[in-house]
C-alpha positions in Angstrom: -26.0 12.7 15.9 -22.7 13.9 17.5 -20.8 17.0 16.7 -18.4 15.3 14.3 -21.3 13.9 12.3 -23.1 17.2 12.2 -19.9 18.9 10.9 -19.5 16.2 8.3 -23.1 16.5 7.1 -22.5 20.3 6.7 -19.4 19.7 4.7 -21.1 17.1 2.3 -23.7 19.7 1.5 -21.0 21.9 -0.1 -20.8 19.5 -3.0 -24.3 20.4 -4.2 -24.7 24.2 -3.9 -23.7 27.3 -5.8 -23.7 31.0 -4.9 -26.3 33.5 -6.2 -28.3 36.4 -4.8 -28.2 39.2 -2.3 -27.9 39.1 1.5 -30.9 38.8 3.8 -31.8 37.0 7.1 -33.6 33.7 6.5 -35.4 31.4 9.0 -36.7 27.9 8.2 -38.5 25.4 10.2 -38.6 21.7 9.4 -39.7 18.4 10.8 -37.8 15.1 10.8 -38.9 11.5 11.8 -36.8 8.4 11.7 -38.5 5.0 11.8 -36.5 1.8 12.5 -38.0 -1.6 11.7 -38.1 -5.0 13.5 -36.6 -5.5 16.9 -34.3 -2.5 16.4 -37.4 -0.4 15.9 -38.9 -1.6 19.2 -35.6 -0.8 21.1 -35.1 2.6 19.4 -38.6 3.7 20.4 -37.4 3.8 24.0 -34.9 6.4 22.9 -37.4 8.6 21.1 -37.2 7.2 17.6 -40.4 7.3 15.5 -41.4 10.7 17.0 -41.3 13.8 14.8 -38.5 16.2 15.7 -38.5 19.9 14.8 -35.5 21.9 13.8 -35.1 25.6 13.1 -32.4 27.1 10.9 -31.2 30.7 10.8 -29.0 32.4 8.2 -27.5 35.9 8.5 -24.6 36.8 6.2 -21.7 34.7 7.3 -23.5 33.1 10.2 -25.6 30.0 10.5 -27.4 28.4 13.4 -29.6 25.3 13.7 -31.8 24.4 16.8 -33.2 21.0 17.5 -36.4 21.0 19.6 -38.0 18.3 21.7 -41.7 17.3 21.6 -42.6 20.2 23.9 -40.9 22.7 21.6 -37.9 23.3 24.0 -34.5 23.8 22.4 -32.1 20.9 23.3 -29.1 21.3 21.1 -27.7 23.9 18.6 -25.0 24.2 16.1 -23.4 27.5 15.0 -21.1 28.0 12.0 -19.2 31.3 12.0 -17.4 32.0 8.7 -15.7 35.1 10.0 -14.2 33.4 13.0 -13.9 30.1 11.1 -15.6 28.1 13.9 -18.0 25.2 14.3 -19.8 25.5 17.6 -22.1 22.8 19.2 -24.2 23.7 22.1 -25.9 21.4 24.7 -28.6 23.5 26.3 -29.6 20.9 28.9 -26.1 20.6 30.2 -25.4 24.3 29.6 -22.1 23.5 27.9 -20.6 23.8 24.4 -17.7 22.6 22.3 -16.0 24.3 19.3 -13.7 23.3 16.4 -11.8 25.6 14.1 -12.0 25.1 10.3 -8.3 24.2 10.4 -8.9 21.5 13.0 -11.6 20.1 10.8 -9.3 20.1 7.8 -6.7 18.2 9.8 -9.3 15.7 10.9 -10.3 15.1 7.3 -6.6 14.6 6.3 -6.1 12.2 9.2 -9.1 10.1 8.0 -7.7 9.9 4.5 -4.4 8.7 5.8 -6.2 6.0 7.8 -7.9 4.9 4.6 -4.5 4.5 2.9 -3.0 2.3 5.6 -2.4 -1.3 4.7 -2.1 -4.3 7.0 1.5 -4.9 8.2 3.3 -8.1 7.5 2.3 -10.8 10.0 -1.2 -9.3 10.7 -4.3 -11.3 9.9 -5.2 -11.1 6.3 -8.2 -8.9 5.7 -11.2 -9.8 3.7 -11.2 -8.8 0.0 -14.1 -6.5 -1.0 -15.3 -5.8 -4.5 -17.6 -2.8 -5.0 -20.3 -1.7 -7.4 -22.2 1.5 -7.3 -25.3 2.6 -9.2 -26.8 6.0 -9.0 -30.0 7.1 -10.8 -32.2 10.2 -10.7 -35.7 9.9 -12.1 -38.2 12.6 -12.7 -41.6 10.9 -12.2 -43.8 13.7 -13.5 -46.0 13.5 -10.4 -46.9 16.7 -8.7 -48.5 17.7 -5.4 -49.3 21.0 -3.8 -47.0 21.6 -0.8 -46.8 24.9 1.1 -48.8 26.5 -1.5 -46.6 25.5 -4.4 -46.6 22.8 -7.0 -43.9 20.2 -6.1 -42.6 17.6 -8.5 -41.6 14.2 -7.3 -38.0 13.2 -8.1 -36.6 9.8 -7.1 -32.9 9.3 -6.3 -31.9 5.7 -6.1 -28.4 4.6 -4.9 -27.4 0.9 -5.0 -24.2 -0.2 -3.3 -23.2 -3.8 -3.9 -20.3 -5.4 -1.9 -18.9 -8.8 -2.7 -16.8 -9.9 0.3 -14.5 -12.8 0.3 -13.2 -14.0 3.7 -9.8 -15.6 3.4 -9.3 -19.3 4.2 -8.2 -20.2 7.7 -7.1 -23.4 9.5 -10.7 -23.8 10.6 -12.6 -23.1 7.4 -12.3 -22.6 3.7 -12.5 -19.2 2.0 -16.1 -17.9 2.0 -17.8 -15.4 -0.3 -21.0 -13.4 0.3 -22.7 -10.5 -1.3 -24.6 -7.7 0.3 -26.5 -4.7 -1.1 -27.5 -1.4 0.4 -30.3 0.3 -1.5 -31.1 3.9 -0.7 -34.3 5.2 -2.3 -35.1 8.9 -1.7 -38.4 10.4 -2.9 -38.0 14.2 -3.1 -40.8 16.7 -3.8 -39.1 19.7 -5.5 -40.4 23.2 -5.9 -38.8 25.7 -8.4 -37.8 28.2 -5.7 -38.3 29.4 -2.2 -37.9 32.9 -0.7 -34.4 33.1 0.8 -33.0 30.2 -1.1 -30.4 32.4 -2.8 -29.0 33.5 0.6 -28.8 29.9 1.8 -26.9 28.6 -1.2 -24.6 31.6 -1.1 -23.7 30.9 2.5 -22.8 27.3 1.7 -20.7 28.4 -1.3 -18.7 30.8 1.0 -18.3 28.0 3.5 -17.0 25.7 0.8 -14.5 28.3 -0.3 -13.3 28.8 3.4 -12.9 25.0 3.8 -11.3 24.5 0.5 -14.0 22.0 -0.4 -15.3 23.4 -3.7 -15.6 20.5 -6.1 -12.6 20.2 -8.4 -10.6 22.9 -6.6 -8.1 23.3 -3.8 -8.3 20.8 -0.9 -11.3 19.1 -2.4 -9.4 18.3 -5.6 -6.5 16.9 -3.5 -8.8 14.8 -1.3 -10.5 13.4 -4.4 -7.0 12.6 -5.8 -6.1 10.7 -2.6 -9.4 9.0 -2.5 -9.0 7.9 -6.1 -5.7 6.3 -5.2 -6.8 4.6 -1.9 -10.5 3.9 -2.7 -11.0 4.2 -6.5 -14.4 2.7 -6.4 -15.7 5.1 -3.8 -14.2 8.0 -5.7 -16.0 6.9 -8.8 -19.3 6.6 -6.9 -18.9 10.1 -5.6 -18.3 11.4 -9.1 -21.4 9.6 -10.4 -23.5 11.1 -7.5 -22.3 14.6 -8.4 -23.1 14.1 -12.1 -26.6 12.8 -11.3 -27.2 15.6 -8.9 -27.0 18.0 -11.8 -30.3 16.7 -12.9 -31.9 18.1 -9.8 -33.3 21.6 -9.9 -35.2 23.6 -7.3 -35.6 23.0 -3.6 -36.8 19.9 -1.8 -39.7 20.6 0.5 -40.4 17.0 1.4 -38.3 13.9 1.3 -38.9 10.2 2.2 -35.8 8.1 2.2 -35.8 4.3 2.6 -32.6 2.3 3.6 -32.9 -1.3 2.6 -30.3 -4.1 3.0 -30.1 -7.3 1.0 -27.7 -10.2 1.7 -27.0 -13.5 0.1 -24.3 -16.1 0.1 -22.3 -16.7 -3.1 -20.6 -20.0 -3.8 -16.8 -19.6 -3.8 -14.2 -21.5 -5.7 -12.6 -22.8 -2.5 -15.9 -23.3 -0.7 -17.4 -26.8 -0.3 -21.0 -27.2 -1.5 -22.4 -27.9 1.9 -21.0 -24.6 3.2 -22.5 -22.4 0.5 -24.9 -20.7 2.9 -22.9 -19.1 5.7 -23.0 -15.5 6.9 -24.4 -12.1 6.0 -21.5 -10.0 4.8 -19.9 -7.8 7.4 -19.0 -4.9 5.2 -20.4 -2.6 2.6 -17.8 0.0 3.5 -19.0 -0.4 7.1 -22.6 0.3 6.1 -23.8 -3.3 6.5 -21.4 -4.1 9.4 -23.2 -5.4 12.4 -26.6 -6.0 10.6 -26.4 -9.6 11.5 -24.2 -12.6 11.6 -26.1 -15.8 11.0 -28.2 -16.9 8.1 -30.3 -20.1 7.9 -28.3 -22.9 6.3 -29.3 -24.3 3.0 -27.8 -26.1 0.0 -29.0 -23.2 -2.2 -28.1 -19.6 -1.9 -30.8 -17.5 -0.4 -31.6 -13.8 -0.6 -32.5 -11.9 2.6 -34.0 -8.5 2.3 -35.2 -6.0 4.9 -35.8 -2.3 5.4 -33.4 -0.9 8.0 -35.0 2.5 8.5 -37.1 5.2 6.9 -36.4 9.0 7.2 -39.1 11.6 6.7 -38.3 15.3 6.3 -40.6 18.1 5.5 -40.2 21.9 5.3 -42.9 23.6 7.5 -42.1 27.3 6.9 -39.6 29.6 5.3 -39.4 33.3 5.8 -37.1 36.3 5.2 -37.1 38.6 8.2 -34.5 40.3 10.5 -32.9 37.9 13.1 -31.4 39.2 16.3 -27.6 38.9 16.4 -27.8 37.2 19.9 -29.1 34.0 18.1 -25.5 33.4 16.9 -23.8 33.6 20.2 -23.3 31.1 23.1 -25.0 32.1 26.4 -22.5 33.7 28.7 -23.2 31.1 31.5 -22.4 28.1 29.4 -19.2 26.2 30.0 -16.8 25.3 27.2 -15.6 21.6 27.1 -13.0 19.9 25.0 -14.0 17.8 22.1 -13.6 14.1 23.1 
């Protein structure tokens, strides 16, 4: 995950937290494992996929730091968020270098991305495919419980289904073609009612949201949602549904298991000859299904192709409230600053 993705993940978290509690230093240790399937899984194992990866998070007032450790427990990369200086800092310990981005630079980056979404093809350019969307979000409390970290955790399942019907325009070489693809994300979460230090963590993200102007329904976030509603109304609607379903969640997730599954099937189009009904896997579910594959076995009847793309396992190992040395939130003096590429 590069620095821009790390920053984006931190920003998305702001949608689901609220501020409560007093100030204290908090340290949490978690483990994460990503499993890829099929040929991709074999390839990704060469790059370390499939092995558990440990991360440690530190919270101290207006400061946050996360460290990512290798299999030997050595720190490889870190991220620091400094609310007072309004900085995102990403550190590469192997290369002894770091990059940083101000909150204002991040806001400008987000605004630029929104403008890119609003751009339309100019006259004379190749006609783009027409994409129709459908989003379904559902949160289910299963009633199942399990003892985790000495507490009773309840299993809650979050299921997100994204359906994209893509129509490729007709060309001189072929008639218009329509195909449908689904991305299904099923996340099983084991929730406990509370954890020591949780108030300090949610309070930090609330202050970060206020600094960034990304509190839902207010300031920059309200403007972004307005622009998104105009340029991508279906995506805006999906985000609204996700926020509404998230209200059903209570407590803290101490273990999660998330499965990403793709389904694709050709759909007969009005301008598509019967013998061409089975063609290609759709190339877009908002970019999510892009590159998953091109060819599908030809058949006179539409076929459904389903496969699990990857599985992500996260589990909290420990959480404690204890003093943290201030040096944890500074970049080592001998590290060299580089520009963000």
